[in-house]
PyMOL Python script that loads the backbone (N, CA, C, O; Angstrom):
from pymol import cmd

cmd.read_pdbstr("""\
ATOM      1  N   MET A   1     -17.991 -13.257  10.936  1.00  0.00           N
ATOM      2  CA  MET A   1     -16.477 -13.597  11.165  1.00  0.00           C
ATOM      3  C   MET A   1     -15.976 -12.996   9.594  1.00  0.00           C
ATOM      4  O   MET A   1     -14.945 -12.331   9.487  1.00  0.00           O
ATOM      5  N   LEU A   2     -16.755 -13.291   8.544  1.00  0.00           N
ATOM      6  CA  LEU A   2     -16.277 -12.549   7.393  1.00  0.00           C
ATOM      7  C   LEU A   2     -16.014 -11.064   7.511  1.00  0.00           C
ATOM      8  O   LEU A   2     -15.046 -10.519   6.980  1.00  0.00           O
ATOM      9  N   GLU A   3     -16.950 -10.421   8.257  1.00  0.00           N
ATOM     10  CA  GLU A   3     -16.726  -8.817   8.491  1.00  0.00           C
ATOM     11  C   GLU A   3     -15.608  -8.686   9.187  1.00  0.00           C
ATOM     12  O   GLU A   3     -14.794  -7.809   8.895  1.00  0.00           O
ATOM     13  N   ARG A   4     -15.410  -9.578  10.248  1.00  0.00           N
ATOM     14  CA  ARG A   4     -14.130  -9.045  10.922  1.00  0.00           C
ATOM     15  C   ARG A   4     -12.920  -9.119  10.097  1.00  0.00           C
ATOM     16  O   ARG A   4     -12.025  -8.301  10.310  1.00  0.00           O
ATOM     17  N   LEU A   5     -12.779 -10.074   9.107  1.00  0.00           N
ATOM     18  CA  LEU A   5     -11.602 -10.404   8.115  1.00  0.00           C
ATOM     19  C   LEU A   5     -11.706  -9.273   7.218  1.00  0.00           C
ATOM     20  O   LEU A   5     -10.619  -8.806   6.879  1.00  0.00           O
ATOM     21  N   VAL A   6     -12.739  -8.716   6.747  1.00  0.00           N
ATOM     22  CA  VAL A   6     -12.856  -7.626   5.882  1.00  0.00           C
ATOM     23  C   VAL A   6     -12.196  -6.313   6.510  1.00  0.00           C
ATOM     24  O   VAL A   6     -11.400  -5.602   5.898  1.00  0.00           O
ATOM     25  N   ILE A   7     -12.624  -6.095   7.781  1.00  0.00           N
ATOM     26  CA  ILE A   7     -12.244  -5.097   8.531  1.00  0.00           C
ATOM     27  C   ILE A   7     -10.576  -5.059   8.883  1.00  0.00           C
ATOM     28  O   ILE A   7      -9.886  -4.043   8.969  1.00  0.00           O
ATOM     29  N   ASP A   8     -10.206  -6.257   9.034  1.00  0.00           N
ATOM     30  CA  ASP A   8      -8.763  -6.416   9.035  1.00  0.00           C
ATOM     31  C   ASP A   8      -8.036  -6.032   7.633  1.00  0.00           C
ATOM     32  O   ASP A   8      -7.007  -5.358   7.589  1.00  0.00           O
ATOM     33  N   ALA A   9      -8.674  -6.526   6.549  1.00  0.00           N
ATOM     34  CA  ALA A   9      -8.125  -6.295   5.461  1.00  0.00           C
ATOM     35  C   ALA A   9      -8.097  -4.730   5.032  1.00  0.00           C
ATOM     36  O   ALA A   9      -7.190  -4.206   4.384  1.00  0.00           O
ATOM     37  N   ILE A  10      -8.998  -4.231   5.407  1.00  0.00           N
ATOM     38  CA  ILE A  10      -9.531  -2.698   5.103  1.00  0.00           C
ATOM     39  C   ILE A  10      -8.108  -1.969   6.004  1.00  0.00           C
ATOM     40  O   ILE A  10      -7.316  -1.182   5.486  1.00  0.00           O
ATOM     41  N   ARG A  11      -8.058  -2.351   7.124  1.00  0.00           N
ATOM     42  CA  ARG A  11      -6.964  -1.741   7.917  1.00  0.00           C
ATOM     43  C   ARG A  11      -5.695  -1.908   7.235  1.00  0.00           C
ATOM     44  O   ARG A  11      -5.086  -0.886   6.919  1.00  0.00           O
ATOM     45  N   GLU A  12      -5.183  -3.092   6.949  1.00  0.00           N
ATOM     46  CA  GLU A  12      -4.178  -3.539   6.452  1.00  0.00           C
ATOM     47  C   GLU A  12      -3.826  -2.723   5.042  1.00  0.00           C
ATOM     48  O   GLU A  12      -2.696  -2.355   4.725  1.00  0.00           O
ATOM     49  N   HIS A  13      -5.004  -2.526   4.292  1.00  0.00           N
ATOM     50  CA  HIS A  13      -4.697  -1.760   3.115  1.00  0.00           C
ATOM     51  C   HIS A  13      -4.490  -0.502   3.284  1.00  0.00           C
ATOM     52  O   HIS A  13      -3.733   0.096   2.519  1.00  0.00           O
ATOM     53  N   ARG A  14      -5.134   0.145   4.335  1.00  0.00           N
ATOM     54  CA  ARG A  14      -4.822   1.653   4.514  1.00  0.00           C
ATOM     55  C   ARG A  14      -3.268   1.858   4.930  1.00  0.00           C
ATOM     56  O   ARG A  14      -2.594   2.794   4.500  1.00  0.00           O
ATOM     57  N   CYS A  15      -2.842   0.984   5.713  1.00  0.00           N
ATOM     58  CA  CYS A  15      -1.427   0.788   6.134  1.00  0.00           C
ATOM     59  C   CYS A  15      -0.530   0.619   5.069  1.00  0.00           C
ATOM     60  O   CYS A  15       0.538   1.230   5.100  1.00  0.00           O
ATOM     61  N   LEU A  16      -0.815  -0.138   4.107  1.00  0.00           N
ATOM     62  CA  LEU A  16      -0.025  -0.497   2.841  1.00  0.00           C
ATOM     63  C   LEU A  16       0.106   0.984   2.126  1.00  0.00           C
ATOM     64  O   LEU A  16       1.207   1.481   1.885  1.00  0.00           O
ATOM     65  N   LEU A  17      -1.092   1.603   1.827  1.00  0.00           N
ATOM     66  CA  LEU A  17      -1.184   2.712   1.089  1.00  0.00           C
ATOM     67  C   LEU A  17      -0.502   3.977   1.696  1.00  0.00           C
ATOM     68  O   LEU A  17      -0.030   4.874   0.997  1.00  0.00           O
ATOM     69  N   GLU A  18      -0.491   3.972   3.069  1.00  0.00           N
ATOM     70  CA  GLU A  18       0.265   4.978   3.654  1.00  0.00           C
ATOM     71  C   GLU A  18       1.809   4.868   3.491  1.00  0.00           C
ATOM     72  O   GLU A  18       2.451   5.828   3.066  1.00  0.00           O
ATOM     73  N   SER A  19       2.488   3.518   3.882  1.00  0.00           N
ATOM     74  CA  SER A  19       3.761   3.239   3.709  1.00  0.00           C
ATOM     75  C   SER A  19       4.161   3.397   2.258  1.00  0.00           C
ATOM     76  O   SER A  19       5.240   3.909   1.959  1.00  0.00           O
ATOM     77  N   ASP A  20       3.233   2.929   1.288  1.00  0.00           N
ATOM     78  CA  ASP A  20       3.667   3.138  -0.058  1.00  0.00           C
ATOM     79  C   ASP A  20       3.657   4.600  -0.376  1.00  0.00           C
ATOM     80  O   ASP A  20       4.334   4.873  -1.367  1.00  0.00           O
ATOM     81  N   GLN A  21       3.098   5.554   0.174  1.00  0.00           N
ATOM     82  CA  GLN A  21       3.128   6.909   0.022  1.00  0.00           C
ATOM     83  C   GLN A  21       4.454   7.537   0.632  1.00  0.00           C
ATOM     84  O   GLN A  21       5.165   8.372   0.073  1.00  0.00           O
ATOM     85  N   LEU A  22       4.610   7.090   1.629  1.00  0.00           N
ATOM     86  CA  LEU A  22       6.098   7.464   2.365  1.00  0.00           C
ATOM     87  C   LEU A  22       7.332   6.967   1.298  1.00  0.00           C
ATOM     88  O   LEU A  22       8.238   7.695   0.892  1.00  0.00           O
ATOM     89  N   LEU A  23       7.141   5.641   0.978  1.00  0.00           N
ATOM     90  CA  LEU A  23       8.142   5.324   0.061  1.00  0.00           C
ATOM     91  C   LEU A  23       8.330   6.061  -1.249  1.00  0.00           C
ATOM     92  O   LEU A  23       9.462   6.215  -1.707  1.00  0.00           O
ATOM     93  N   HIS A  24       7.414   6.451  -1.771  1.00  0.00           N
ATOM     94  CA  HIS A  24       7.346   7.061  -3.010  1.00  0.00           C
ATOM     95  C   HIS A  24       7.917   8.405  -2.849  1.00  0.00           C
ATOM     96  O   HIS A  24       8.676   8.867  -3.701  1.00  0.00           O
ATOM     97  N   GLU A  25       7.590   9.037  -1.812  1.00  0.00           N
ATOM     98  CA  GLU A  25       8.027  10.509  -1.350  1.00  0.00           C
ATOM     99  C   GLU A  25       9.648  10.311  -1.222  1.00  0.00           C
ATOM    100  O   GLU A  25      10.428  10.998  -1.882  1.00  0.00           O
ATOM    101  N   GLU A  26      10.029   9.401  -0.393  1.00  0.00           N
ATOM    102  CA  GLU A  26      11.498   9.125  -0.263  1.00  0.00           C
ATOM    103  C   GLU A  26      12.223   8.987  -1.641  1.00  0.00           C
ATOM    104  O   GLU A  26      13.313   9.502  -1.890  1.00  0.00           O
ATOM    105  N   TRP A  27      11.534   8.277  -2.449  1.00  0.00           N
ATOM    106  CA  TRP A  27      12.291   7.854  -3.869  1.00  0.00           C
ATOM    107  C   TRP A  27      12.281   9.198  -4.633  1.00  0.00           C
ATOM    108  O   TRP A  27      13.227   9.540  -5.342  1.00  0.00           O
ATOM    109  N   GLN A  28      11.130   9.968  -4.451  1.00  0.00           N
ATOM    110  CA  GLN A  28      11.224  11.226  -5.287  1.00  0.00           C
ATOM    111  C   GLN A  28      12.312  12.231  -4.684  1.00  0.00           C
ATOM    112  O   GLN A  28      12.849  13.038  -5.443  1.00  0.00           O
ATOM    113  N   ARG A  29      12.620  12.194  -3.419  1.00  0.00           N
ATOM    114  CA  ARG A  29      13.374  13.184  -2.987  1.00  0.00           C
ATOM    115  C   ARG A  29      14.923  12.620  -3.432  1.00  0.00           C
ATOM    116  O   ARG A  29      15.835  13.337  -3.845  1.00  0.00           O
ATOM    117  N   ALA A  30      14.968  11.290  -3.256  1.00  0.00           N
ATOM    118  CA  ALA A  30      16.457  10.711  -3.577  1.00  0.00           C
ATOM    119  C   ALA A  30      16.514  10.922  -5.213  1.00  0.00           C
ATOM    120  O   ALA A  30      17.614  11.255  -5.654  1.00  0.00           O
ATOM    121  N   ALA A  31      15.631  10.788  -5.981  1.00  0.00           N
ATOM    122  CA  ALA A  31      15.780  11.117  -7.563  1.00  0.00           C
ATOM    123  C   ALA A  31      16.106  12.397  -7.738  1.00  0.00           C
ATOM    124  O   ALA A  31      16.767  12.575  -8.761  1.00  0.00           O
ATOM    125  N   THR A  32      15.871  13.402  -7.080  1.00  0.00           N
ATOM    126  CA  THR A  32      16.067  14.923  -7.211  1.00  0.00           C
ATOM    127  C   THR A  32      17.166  15.380  -6.482  1.00  0.00           C
ATOM    128  O   THR A  32      17.531  16.545  -6.639  1.00  0.00           O
ATOM    129  N   SER A  33      17.786  14.586  -5.656  1.00  0.00           N
ATOM    130  CA  SER A  33      19.002  15.084  -4.930  1.00  0.00           C
ATOM    131  C   SER A  33      20.238  14.835  -5.442  1.00  0.00           C
ATOM    132  O   SER A  33      20.615  13.690  -5.692  1.00  0.00           O
ATOM    133  N   PRO A  34      20.937  15.860  -5.629  1.00  0.00           N
ATOM    134  CA  PRO A  34      22.430  15.409  -6.304  1.00  0.00           C
ATOM    135  C   PRO A  34      23.262  14.673  -5.409  1.00  0.00           C
ATOM    136  O   PRO A  34      24.188  14.009  -5.875  1.00  0.00           O
ATOM    137  N   SER A  35      23.021  14.711  -4.024  1.00  0.00           N
ATOM    138  CA  SER A  35      23.709  13.964  -3.116  1.00  0.00           C
ATOM    139  C   SER A  35      23.643  12.576  -2.944  1.00  0.00           C
ATOM    140  O   SER A  35      24.558  11.887  -2.493  1.00  0.00           O
ATOM    141  N   VAL A  36      22.398  12.125  -3.361  1.00  0.00           N
ATOM    142  CA  VAL A  36      22.119  10.647  -3.401  1.00  0.00           C
ATOM    143  C   VAL A  36      22.542   9.984  -4.526  1.00  0.00           C
ATOM    144  O   VAL A  36      22.115  10.375  -5.613  1.00  0.00           O
ATOM    145  N   PRO A  37      23.477   8.838  -4.462  1.00  0.00           N
ATOM    146  CA  PRO A  37      23.934   8.103  -5.369  1.00  0.00           C
ATOM    147  C   PRO A  37      22.551   7.517  -6.412  1.00  0.00           C
ATOM    148  O   PRO A  37      21.451   7.234  -5.937  1.00  0.00           O
ATOM    149  N   GLN A  38      22.819   7.440  -7.561  1.00  0.00           N
ATOM    150  CA  GLN A  38      22.043   6.935  -8.675  1.00  0.00           C
ATOM    151  C   GLN A  38      21.549   5.691  -8.248  1.00  0.00           C
ATOM    152  O   GLN A  38      20.337   5.481  -8.206  1.00  0.00           O
ATOM    153  N   GLU A  39      22.410   4.822  -7.918  1.00  0.00           N
ATOM    154  CA  GLU A  39      21.902   3.492  -7.614  1.00  0.00           C
ATOM    155  C   GLU A  39      21.178   3.562  -6.589  1.00  0.00           C
ATOM    156  O   GLU A  39      20.232   2.779  -6.664  1.00  0.00           O
ATOM    157  N   HIS A  40      21.208   4.209  -5.581  1.00  0.00           N
ATOM    158  CA  HIS A  40      20.201   4.390  -4.333  1.00  0.00           C
ATOM    159  C   HIS A  40      18.814   4.547  -4.777  1.00  0.00           C
ATOM    160  O   HIS A  40      17.863   3.838  -4.449  1.00  0.00           O
ATOM    161  N   ALA A  41      18.809   5.678  -5.653  1.00  0.00           N
ATOM    162  CA  ALA A  41      17.437   6.218  -6.262  1.00  0.00           C
ATOM    163  C   ALA A  41      16.978   5.061  -6.840  1.00  0.00           C
ATOM    164  O   ALA A  41      15.879   4.608  -6.518  1.00  0.00           O
ATOM    165  N   GLU A  42      17.676   4.529  -7.649  1.00  0.00           N
ATOM    166  CA  GLU A  42      17.062   3.404  -8.682  1.00  0.00           C
ATOM    167  C   GLU A  42      16.570   2.110  -7.996  1.00  0.00           C
ATOM    168  O   GLU A  42      15.672   1.369  -8.395  1.00  0.00           O
ATOM    169  N   ALA A  43      17.320   1.982  -6.905  1.00  0.00           N
ATOM    170  CA  ALA A  43      16.831   0.735  -5.787  1.00  0.00           C
ATOM    171  C   ALA A  43      15.534   1.186  -4.999  1.00  0.00           C
ATOM    172  O   ALA A  43      14.726   0.357  -4.580  1.00  0.00           O
ATOM    173  N   LEU A  44      15.392   2.475  -4.831  1.00  0.00           N
ATOM    174  CA  LEU A  44      14.234   2.651  -4.266  1.00  0.00           C
ATOM    175  C   LEU A  44      13.003   2.744  -5.113  1.00  0.00           C
ATOM    176  O   LEU A  44      11.894   2.582  -4.603  1.00  0.00           O
ATOM    177  N   ARG A  45      13.175   3.031  -6.555  1.00  0.00           N
ATOM    178  CA  ARG A  45      12.160   3.269  -7.407  1.00  0.00           C
ATOM    179  C   ARG A  45      11.732   1.831  -7.579  1.00  0.00           C
ATOM    180  O   ARG A  45      10.534   1.546  -7.594  1.00  0.00           O
ATOM    181  N   ALA A  46      12.832   0.763  -7.732  1.00  0.00           N
ATOM    182  CA  ALA A  46      12.393  -0.449  -7.866  1.00  0.00           C
ATOM    183  C   ALA A  46      11.665  -1.195  -6.843  1.00  0.00           C
ATOM    184  O   ALA A  46      10.915  -2.144  -7.072  1.00  0.00           O
ATOM    185  N   HIS A  47      11.997  -0.594  -5.454  1.00  0.00           N
ATOM    186  CA  HIS A  47      11.192  -1.147  -4.434  1.00  0.00           C
ATOM    187  C   HIS A  47       9.894  -0.632  -4.360  1.00  0.00           C
ATOM    188  O   HIS A  47       8.962  -1.266  -3.864  1.00  0.00           O
ATOM    189  N   CYS A  48       9.775   0.693  -4.917  1.00  0.00           N
ATOM    190  CA  CYS A  48       8.581   1.370  -4.814  1.00  0.00           C
ATOM    191  C   CYS A  48       7.522   0.697  -5.798  1.00  0.00           C
ATOM    192  O   CYS A  48       6.321   0.593  -5.548  1.00  0.00           O
ATOM    193  N   LEU A  49       8.143   0.268  -6.930  1.00  0.00           N
ATOM    194  CA  LEU A  49       7.277  -0.504  -7.926  1.00  0.00           C
ATOM    195  C   LEU A  49       6.786  -1.721  -7.258  1.00  0.00           C
ATOM    196  O   LEU A  49       5.572  -1.898  -7.160  1.00  0.00           O
ATOM    197  N   ASP A  50       7.682  -2.628  -6.762  1.00  0.00           N
ATOM    198  CA  ASP A  50       7.409  -3.813  -6.121  1.00  0.00           C
ATOM    199  C   ASP A  50       6.224  -3.760  -5.267  1.00  0.00           C
ATOM    200  O   ASP A  50       5.253  -4.488  -5.469  1.00  0.00           O
ATOM    201  N   ARG A  51       6.292  -2.837  -4.233  1.00  0.00           N
ATOM    202  CA  ARG A  51       5.216  -2.396  -3.146  1.00  0.00           C
ATOM    203  C   ARG A  51       3.915  -1.982  -3.952  1.00  0.00           C
ATOM    204  O   ARG A  51       2.777  -2.255  -3.568  1.00  0.00           O
ATOM    205  N   GLN A  52       4.157  -1.429  -4.884  1.00  0.00           N
ATOM    206  CA  GLN A  52       2.745  -0.928  -5.709  1.00  0.00           C
ATOM    207  C   GLN A  52       2.143  -1.987  -6.240  1.00  0.00           C
ATOM    208  O   GLN A  52       0.914  -2.000  -6.159  1.00  0.00           O
ATOM    209  N   GLN A  53       2.806  -3.101  -6.890  1.00  0.00           N
ATOM    210  CA  GLN A  53       2.175  -4.262  -7.271  1.00  0.00           C
ATOM    211  C   GLN A  53       1.609  -5.087  -6.139  1.00  0.00           C
ATOM    212  O   GLN A  53       0.458  -5.493  -6.303  1.00  0.00           O
ATOM    213  N   ALA A  54       2.271  -5.422  -4.940  1.00  0.00           N
ATOM    214  CA  ALA A  54       1.740  -5.928  -3.794  1.00  0.00           C
ATOM    215  C   ALA A  54       0.591  -5.221  -3.488  1.00  0.00           C
ATOM    216  O   ALA A  54      -0.494  -5.804  -3.496  1.00  0.00           O
ATOM    217  N   THR A  55       0.695  -3.837  -3.173  1.00  0.00           N
ATOM    218  CA  THR A  55      -0.665  -3.162  -2.786  1.00  0.00           C
ATOM    219  C   THR A  55      -1.819  -3.616  -3.604  1.00  0.00           C
ATOM    220  O   THR A  55      -2.845  -4.123  -3.151  1.00  0.00           O
ATOM    221  N   ALA A  56      -1.489  -3.330  -5.152  1.00  0.00           N
ATOM    222  CA  ALA A  56      -2.543  -3.692  -5.996  1.00  0.00           C
ATOM    223  C   ALA A  56      -3.197  -4.971  -5.921  1.00  0.00           C
ATOM    224  O   ALA A  56      -4.393  -5.103  -6.184  1.00  0.00           O
ATOM    225  N   ALA A  57      -2.335  -6.058  -5.519  1.00  0.00           N
ATOM    226  CA  ALA A  57      -2.761  -7.679  -5.370  1.00  0.00           C
ATOM    227  C   ALA A  57      -3.711  -7.718  -4.176  1.00  0.00           C
ATOM    228  O   ALA A  57      -4.733  -8.404  -4.149  1.00  0.00           O
ATOM    229  N   GLN A  58      -3.277  -6.903  -3.165  1.00  0.00           N
ATOM    230  CA  GLN A  58      -4.237  -6.998  -1.794  1.00  0.00           C
ATOM    231  C   GLN A  58      -5.500  -6.200  -2.075  1.00  0.00           C
ATOM    232  O   GLN A  58      -6.546  -6.465  -1.482  1.00  0.00           O
ATOM    233  N   GLN A  59      -5.429  -5.380  -2.830  1.00  0.00           N
ATOM    234  CA  GLN A  59      -6.551  -4.598  -3.227  1.00  0.00           C
ATOM    235  C   GLN A  59      -7.666  -5.439  -3.884  1.00  0.00           C
ATOM    236  O   GLN A  59      -8.872  -5.358  -3.651  1.00  0.00           O
ATOM    237  N   GLU A  60      -7.091  -6.193  -4.677  1.00  0.00           N
ATOM    238  CA  GLU A  60      -7.886  -7.437  -5.267  1.00  0.00           C
ATOM    239  C   GLU A  60      -8.497  -8.286  -4.381  1.00  0.00           C
ATOM    240  O   GLU A  60      -9.687  -8.566  -4.532  1.00  0.00           O
ATOM    241  N   VAL A  61      -7.759  -8.799  -3.352  1.00  0.00           N
ATOM    242  CA  VAL A  61      -8.185  -9.510  -2.628  1.00  0.00           C
ATOM    243  C   VAL A  61      -9.215  -8.984  -1.708  1.00  0.00           C
ATOM    244  O   VAL A  61     -10.160  -9.698  -1.372  1.00  0.00           O
ATOM    245  N   LEU A  62      -9.061  -7.564  -1.211  1.00  0.00           N
ATOM    246  CA  LEU A  62     -10.133  -6.934  -0.405  1.00  0.00           C
ATOM    247  C   LEU A  62     -11.419  -6.793  -1.336  1.00  0.00           C
ATOM    248  O   LEU A  62     -12.558  -6.918  -0.887  1.00  0.00           O
ATOM    249  N   SER A  63     -11.180  -6.563  -2.470  1.00  0.00           N
ATOM    250  CA  SER A  63     -12.306  -6.098  -3.264  1.00  0.00           C
ATOM    251  C   SER A  63     -13.291  -7.593  -3.387  1.00  0.00           C
ATOM    252  O   SER A  63     -14.521  -7.627  -3.341  1.00  0.00           O
ATOM    253  N   TYR A  64     -12.575  -8.502  -3.515  1.00  0.00           N
ATOM    254  CA  TYR A  64     -13.216  -9.902  -3.488  1.00  0.00           C
ATOM    255  C   TYR A  64     -13.899 -10.206  -2.285  1.00  0.00           C
ATOM    256  O   TYR A  64     -15.045 -10.657  -2.294  1.00  0.00           O
ATOM    257  N   MET A  65     -13.202  -9.965  -1.160  1.00  0.00           N
ATOM    258  CA  MET A  65     -13.950  -9.991   0.160  1.00  0.00           C
ATOM    259  C   MET A  65     -14.913  -9.277   0.356  1.00  0.00           C
ATOM    260  O   MET A  65     -15.905  -9.736   0.921  1.00  0.00           O
ATOM    261  N   LEU A  66     -14.852  -7.919  -0.081  1.00  0.00           N
ATOM    262  CA  LEU A  66     -16.051  -6.997   0.110  1.00  0.00           C
ATOM    263  C   LEU A  66     -17.422  -7.442  -0.735  1.00  0.00           C
ATOM    264  O   LEU A  66     -18.580  -7.265  -0.357  1.00  0.00           O
ATOM    265  N   ASN A  67     -16.991  -8.057  -1.961  1.00  0.00           N
ATOM    266  CA  ASN A  67     -18.000  -8.507  -2.839  1.00  0.00           C
ATOM    267  C   ASN A  67     -18.786  -9.648  -2.149  1.00  0.00           C
ATOM    268  O   ASN A  67     -20.014  -9.684  -2.226  1.00  0.00           O
ATOM    269  N   LEU A  68     -17.978 -10.708  -1.380  1.00  0.00           N
ATOM    270  CA  LEU A  68     -18.510 -11.650  -0.704  1.00  0.00           C
ATOM    271  C   LEU A  68     -19.431 -11.204   0.581  1.00  0.00           C
ATOM    272  O   LEU A  68     -20.480 -11.743   0.933  1.00  0.00           O
ATOM    273  N   LEU A  69     -18.884 -10.272   1.091  1.00  0.00           N
ATOM    274  CA  LEU A  69     -19.589  -9.723   2.453  1.00  0.00           C
ATOM    275  C   LEU A  69     -20.836  -9.047   1.885  1.00  0.00           C
ATOM    276  O   LEU A  69     -21.904  -9.267   2.457  1.00  0.00           O
ATOM    277  N   GLY A  70     -20.805  -8.202   0.757  1.00  0.00           N
ATOM    278  CA  GLY A  70     -22.084  -7.602   0.089  1.00  0.00           C
ATOM    279  C   GLY A  70     -22.248  -6.069   0.614  1.00  0.00           C
ATOM    280  O   GLY A  70     -23.149  -5.346   0.188  1.00  0.00           O
ATOM    281  N   TYR A  71     -21.439  -5.708   1.430  1.00  0.00           N
ATOM    282  CA  TYR A  71     -21.356  -4.242   1.927  1.00  0.00           C
ATOM    283  C   TYR A  71     -19.996  -3.939   2.566  1.00  0.00           C
ATOM    284  O   TYR A  71     -19.178  -4.811   2.860  1.00  0.00           O
ATOM    285  N   ILE A  72     -19.819  -2.540   2.765  1.00  0.00           N
ATOM    286  CA  ILE A  72     -18.393  -2.092   3.305  1.00  0.00           C
ATOM    287  C   ILE A  72     -18.888  -1.658   4.662  1.00  0.00           C
ATOM    288  O   ILE A  72     -19.719  -0.795   4.945  1.00  0.00           O
ATOM    289  N   PRO A  73     -18.089  -2.569   5.535  1.00  0.00           N
ATOM    290  CA  PRO A  73     -18.565  -2.351   6.958  1.00  0.00           C
ATOM    291  C   PRO A  73     -17.863  -0.917   7.586  1.00  0.00           C
ATOM    292  O   PRO A  73     -16.938  -0.288   7.071  1.00  0.00           O
ATOM    293  N   ASN A  74     -18.471  -0.647   8.651  1.00  0.00           N
ATOM    294  CA  ASN A  74     -17.840   0.477   9.369  1.00  0.00           C
ATOM    295  C   ASN A  74     -16.492  -0.011  10.089  1.00  0.00           C
ATOM    296  O   ASN A  74     -16.385  -0.987  10.831  1.00  0.00           O
ATOM    297  N   VAL A  75     -15.512   0.864   9.712  1.00  0.00           N
ATOM    298  CA  VAL A  75     -14.320   0.455  10.267  1.00  0.00           C
ATOM    299  C   VAL A  75     -13.828   1.595  11.147  1.00  0.00           C
ATOM    300  O   VAL A  75     -13.580   2.721  10.715  1.00  0.00           O
ATOM    301  N   PRO A  76     -13.693   1.168  12.567  1.00  0.00           N
ATOM    302  CA  PRO A  76     -13.465   2.115  13.689  1.00  0.00           C
ATOM    303  C   PRO A  76     -11.914   2.780  13.438  1.00  0.00           C
ATOM    304  O   PRO A  76     -10.894   2.206  13.056  1.00  0.00           O
ATOM    305  N   THR A  77     -12.091   3.964  13.735  1.00  0.00           N
ATOM    306  CA  THR A  77     -10.568   4.595  13.735  1.00  0.00           C
ATOM    307  C   THR A  77      -9.706   3.928  14.810  1.00  0.00           C
ATOM    308  O   THR A  77     -10.315   3.445  15.765  1.00  0.00           O
ATOM    309  N   ASP A  78      -8.436   3.838  14.789  1.00  0.00           N
ATOM    310  CA  ASP A  78      -7.715   3.449  16.135  1.00  0.00           C
ATOM    311  C   ASP A  78      -7.372   4.344  16.904  1.00  0.00           C
ATOM    312  O   ASP A  78      -6.807   4.067  17.962  1.00  0.00           O
TER     313      ASP A  78
END
""", "prot")
cmd.dss("prot")
cmd.show_as("cartoon", "prot")
cmd.util.cbc("prot")
cmd.orient("prot")
């Protein structure tokens, strides 16, 4: 049962990392585009930082779960 939870947490973490990367790229484009209002770029920046903190917290939980499990399980690709 713990292995199943760890696999789900690994998948969730992978999704978070992927979406965080996309958000970061969007923020970078907005920050360098003269056509994007500064307020929008700053809002994206703040959202990006919030997401990074949430992902880091989820990573801590995943790390704890992996320590309990004692090994890194094989995670089949979807």
